[in-house]
N, C-alpha and C positions, 0 to 999 in steps of 0.2 A: 504494500500500499504506499503510495507516494506521500511523504511528510507534507508537500504543498497542496495536495488534495484535502489532507486531513485538516490541515490550518485554514485553508478556504472555506470548508464545509462548516467547521466550528465557528469560524468569524461570521458567516452567514447566519448559523443559528443564534448567536449572540445578537446580531443587529434585529433578527426577526422577532426573538422573545422580546427584547426592550421595546420595539416597535409595538407589537400587540398589546402590552399593557399601557402605553400611552394612547394608543387609538381607542380601546375601550374605555378609558378614563373619559374621554371625550364623546364617544358615540353614545354614551349611557344617557347625555343630556339633549341628544336631538330630538326633533318632534316625532312622535310615534306614526304621524300621517306620513312620514317618509319612508315607512317600512317596505322593504324590498323595492324601491324605487331610486332611479338615478339622482331624483333630487337630493337624496340623504348625501350623497358626495359633494353636491353643490353648498349644502348647509355645513358640512364639516370642513370644507377648505377654508372657511372664515375662521376656524378655531386653531391658534397656534399650536397647542399641545397636540393636535390630530395631525397637523401638517409635520411636527418633528417625528410623531409615530410613523407617517407615511415615509418620510425621507429615510428613517432606519430601515423600514420595511424594504425599500427600493434598492437600498444598499445591500440588504440581506439577499435579495434577488439576484442582483448583479454579482455578488460573491458566488452565490450558488451557481449561476450561470457559469461563471469560469471555472468552478470546480466540476461541474457536468462536463464542461468542453475538455477536462483532462482527466476524468475518473468515469467510471460506469455508474449509471443511474442507481443499480442496486447497491454500490458502496456510498454514494453521497446521500442517498435518501434516508437511511437509518441515522446518519450523523446530523442531518437537518432537523430530526425529530427531537434533539437534545435542545431545541429553542425553549422548551418549557422549563428546562434548569434555569435558564437565564430571567425567563419571565418571573419564575419564583424568587430567584435572587433580588430582582428590582422590587418585588412585591414585599420580600421580607424587609427590606431597607426602609420600606414606607410604613409598615405596620410593625415591625420590631417583633414579629413572631418567631419562636424559635422552630427549628425543623422538628424535633421530636421523632418520636419512633415512625410515625407515618411518613414524614419526610424523608428520613434516612431510608427507608424500605422502599419509597418509590424512586429516590435516586439510585439505589443500588440495583433495583430491577431495570431501570431504563439504562444505566450504564452498562450492567451485565447483559442485557439483552442484546443491546448494540454490538457489543464485544463478542459475544456468542454467535450471532448471525454473520458477522464479516469473517471471524476465525473460522467458522465451519464452512461457510460457503465459499469463501476466497473469490468475491466476485470479480470476473475478468471479461475482457471484451472478446468479441467474437464478430462472426459475420451476420449484419443486419438482414432482417428478413426484406426481400423485395417485393414480395406479393402485396399489393396494395389492399387487397381484401382483409388479410391478416391485420393490417394497421387498422383499417376503417372498423373492423369487428370488435377489436379491443378498446379502441376509443369510443366507439358507439355505446358499448356496454357501460363504460365509466361515465359518460355525458348522459346517457338514460337514466343510470341510477341517481345521479345528481339532480335531474329534472324530476324524478318521482320523489325524491326527499324534498325537494323544494315545494313541490304540490301539496305534499303532506304538512309540511312547515306553515304553509299559508293558512291551513285549516286549524292547525293546532296553535299557532302564535305564540303565546306567552306560556305554554306549558313546555312541551316538547320541541316546540318550533326552533329555539336557538339551537339545540343539539343537531337537529335534523339539517339545518342551514349549515351549520359547522362542517358536518359529514359531508355535505355536498361540496362546499368550498374546498374541502381537503382532497375530495376526488378530483376536481377540476385542477388544483395546483397540481397535483401528481401527473396528469396528463400534460400539463403547461411545462412541467420539468422535462418531461420526454421529448416534447417538441421543441424546446429550448436546446437540448442536446442536437436534435437533428438540424435546428437552424444553425448552430455553431459549426456543425459538419459541412453543411453546404456553404457557408462563408469561408471556411478553410479551403475548400476545393475550387471555388470560383469567385470569391469576393463578394461585393454587393450585388453584382449582376445575378449570380447564382442564388443568393439569398432571397432577393426580392422577387424573383420569378416563381419561387414556390409559394405554396400555401401556408407553410408551416409558422413562417414569422407572424402572419395575420391571425393564424389560431392561437398563438401565445398571446398576442394583444386582446383578442376578444375572451379568451379564458381568464386572463389576469383582471380586466375590467368587470366581468361577470362575477369572479371569485370575490372581488374587492366588495362589490354591493352585497353579496351574500354574507361575508364576514362582517361587515359593518352593521348590517340588519341584525345579525346573531348578537354582536356586541351591544347594539342599541337595546335590545329588548331583555337580556338576561345578564348576569355576573359573568365574569371571566371564566370562573371555575365550571360554569356549564357548557360553555363553547369551546374554550382553547383545547381542552383534551381531545374532543371529537376531531377538531381540525388537524391536530398535530398526530393523532393516531391514523387517520384516514389518507393523509398525503403520502407517507413512505409507502403503505400498501399499494396505493394507485401506481405510484411511481415504479416500485418494484415488478409489478405486473405488466407494465408498458416495457420496461427494460428487458425482463426476460422474454415477453411475449413477442416484441417485433424488433428491439433495437440490438439484439444479438448478445446481450448479457449472460453471462454463463456462470452457474454456480455448481458446486459439487452436488451430484444426486444420488450418491450411495446412501444406504439405510441410515447410517449413524449421522452422516452429515444432514440429511434430510431432518432427522429427529432433532438435531441441535439447532437448525435454521428455524424450524417451527417453534421450538421452545424459546428461542430467541425473540422471535416476532411477538410470541404470547407475552413475555416477560416486558418487552417495549410497552405493549398496549396496557399491561397491568400498571407498570411504572407510571405512565401518562397518566392514568386514571388516579392514581394515588396521589400524584403530585398535583393535579388539576384540581382535586378536593381538598387540598391542604387549606387549613385555616389562614395562612398567609396569603392566598390568593384572593384579590379584591371580590368582596361580596357584591359591590356595585349598589345602584338603587333601582333595580328592575321595576318598572311601573306596571300597575295592573290594568289601568283603564283602558276600554277598547277603543280603537281608532274610529272616530264618528263616520266616516263614509263607509268603513266596512260594517258597522253597527246598523247602518241605515238600510243595507242590502238584505 
């Protein structure tokens, strides 16, 4: 594993984790009438705290894109999942809440899960699948699941809605990471001409904006502890599926390696949940009043 890829991915996770905390602190005060609407972004751009969080998020995405250009998606994605550690660190600084058993258990599971998956799987590059049907099938499944989750989120709004929106955004961000990798390869092969003549960079832009609206809507309607764990868990799973599915990433597939890889992914998800539910994570001020235009329907 390249030390540079490791440093880039962890740096990206740091920026993302800090950015998410700042974004949620601002988004929870946005009008509920902007739920799942691009107007939400127009309102939030007037808030300095949110802009700072967005700048950190963009920096994290840039670092992540560079890491994806130098390493496999199946390697970078688990490392990006450690953004929750940095989010918890910033939240702890604000709340002065100790880690306790729950925090240390979550930290150990997340770090151990990432290590187990990478060591057992040894992600390495291979030949990307050229069949476009394979690409569209996997991407279609991820986008379709995100659309289904968003549809149910609109119905449940302030109960399970934020979790479903965060899951949907995580799936989209995982696909976005895969397309970012493809875009980087196209740029390396033929410069801007090769890059801009493909659909992938435009897909990255559309998925990024859509995911941003979903995430901010989740942050707007619930505390960070409800949305960030789901977002952090879904993104690497979707990214790894794309990496192995059509980008040519290869993992060890013998029985012992598969068992450790599965255990590693399970530990990552369990650690994310424990850290996300930690008392140090912002509770927010989730509001329960319905949106007038939805109430009248």
